[in-house]
N, C-alpha and C positions, 0 to 999 in steps of 0.2 A: 480935848477935855471929854471924858467919858460921862455919859448920863448915869447918874447914881442908880437908877432903877431900870436900866435897859439891858435885858438878858442877852440880846444879840451882840451888843457891844462887848459885854463881859466875856461871852463865849469866844468872840474874835480875839480879844486880848489874851486869853488863856491859850487859844489855838496857836497864836503867833509865838508865845513863850515856849510851847511844846515843840514847835517845828524849828524855831531859830536858836533855841538854847538846849532843851532837853534831848532833842533828837540828833544833835551834832556832836562832833568830837571836841574835847577841850583838854589841852595838855595838863591843866591843873588837876584833873581828876586822878592822874597817876596811872592810867592805863589807856590802851587804844580803844576806839569805838565811841559811840554816843554816851552822853552823860547817863542816860538810862537806856540800856540796850533793847528793852521791851517796847518802848514808846513808838519808834518808827513803825514796827510791825503792827502794833495795836491800832495805830492811826490808819495804816493801809488796809487793815481788815475791819475797820469800823467797830473795833472791840472796846473802845474807850468811850464811856458815857460821862457827860458833865451835868451835875445838878447845881443850879444856881440857887443859893439859899440866902435870900435877903432877910429872912427872919432870924438869922444867927449873927449876933454882933459881939458875942463873947463877954457880955456884961455880967452874966450870972454863971459861975463855974459849974454848979451842979446841973443846971440846964444844958450847958455846953456839953458836958460829959454824956448826959442822957440822950441828947439829940444825935450826937455823933455815934454813940453806941448803937442807936437804932439804925442808922445808915449802915454801919459795919455789919450788924446782924442781918439786915435785909440782903446785903450783898453776899454774905457768906452762906446764906441758906437758899440762894436763888437756884442752885443746882447746875453744875456744869460737868460734861463728860470728861474723864481723865485723859491725858495725853501721854504717850510713851516717853516724851522728853521731860515730863514733870512740870512743864511750863504751860500755864493757861494765860492767854493774853487779855481776857476779859478784865476790865478795870473800871474804876469809878473815881471821878474827882468831885469833891464837895467844895464848891467855890463860895466864899463868904465875903462878898464885896463890901459889906457894911462894917466889917471888923477893922478896928483901928489899932494903934499901938498897945493900948491896954488889953484889948482882946487877943492880940498876938502873944502877949506875955502869958495870958491864961491858957492859950492853946499850947504853948510850950510847957506850961506847968502840968497840964493834964495828959500830955502826950504818953508818958510811960504807962498810965492807967489804960489809955485807949489801946496801946500796943499790946499790953497784957491781955486785954479783953479779946483783941483780934486774933492773936497767935493761937489761942485755945480753939479757934475755929478754922485754923489753917489759912488765916488771912494776914496780910502785912499792911501796915499803914505808915504814912510819912507826912509830916507837917511841913508846910512851906508858907512863907510870907516875906514881905520886903525887908525884914530885919532878922531873919532866921539865922541862928548861929550853928546849925548842924554842919559838921565837917565831913569832907570826903574821907573814906576809910583809908585810902592809900596816900592821902595828903592832908594832914591835920591843919594846914594853913589855908585851905580852900573852903570857904563857906558855900557849900554846894546847893543848899536848899533855898536860895533867894528866889522869890517869885514876885511878880508885880501886884499880886492880890493874895489874900490869905486863902489857903485851901488845904484840904486833907485828901491825900491820894490813898486809894484802897485797891489792893490787887491780891491775887492768890499767892500763897507761899510757893517759892521755887527753890531748886537745889542750891543756888548761889547765896541764899539767905542765911547760910551759916555765918556769913560776914556780920550779920546783925543779931544773931541769936546764940552765939557760942558762950557768952558770959553768964547768962542766967540759966540755972539748972531747970527751972520751970519751962522756959522758952526752948531750951535745947532738947528737953525730953519730947516735946511736941514735934520739933523738927526731926529728931532721931526716929521717932515712930513713923514718920512719913517718908523719910529719904535715906535711911541707913542702907537700904538695898542698892541705891545708886552708887554708894561707895564700895560695897561688897563686890559689885559686878564690874567695877572699874569704869563706870559711866561718867564719873566726875574726874577730870584730868588736870584741872588747875592745881598746881602744887600748893598755892596759898590756901585754897579751900580744903584740900586734903589735910594739910597741917592743922588748920583750925578745927576741923572735925575730929581728928585723932586726939588732939589735946583736950578738947571739950569732952569727948567720950571718956577719956581717962580721968579727967578732973571730976566729972559728975558720976563716975563709977557706973558707966553703962557699957554693956557689951553687945556686939552685933549677933 
């Protein structure tokens, strides 16, 4: 039984989830490698920070949006040097141990707004909780975002994020602005990513 207000215990709970689930392979994900390829490297390089927020219970939707947008904004404006791979490992987890089922529903409800806010700054977010219904891109039968406690993951946008940004013109324009050169130069080789990018570029009437 975890102490309701013990940050060390909640950090340990999240760390175990990261190492024993997120960092390992799972056939249900529909591809080889860890559930999230970035997490093992981020953990090894101490690039993942955890914020335990006991003040966020999800009882007030406007407050939930405002508080999480502040976290996203602070992360996005922290300033990080670019890497040639287009991948920055720095990431942040906003852990909300006091959020229960009603809060989880509100987190799901506001997620699109949080994502829209994040993408405009080149940041990606993902919601996780014990009843999260987000599905793996390559396997719609797999609920990939189940976690032992509610949390919002924040990281920098990367080339593979075409998986999550191709449908929305607003999101794709921001992605295209940042990563079109990776496709022009042949630095993205995954056929699925290339196909999604090409179709989105044509659909949203953008040229390289």
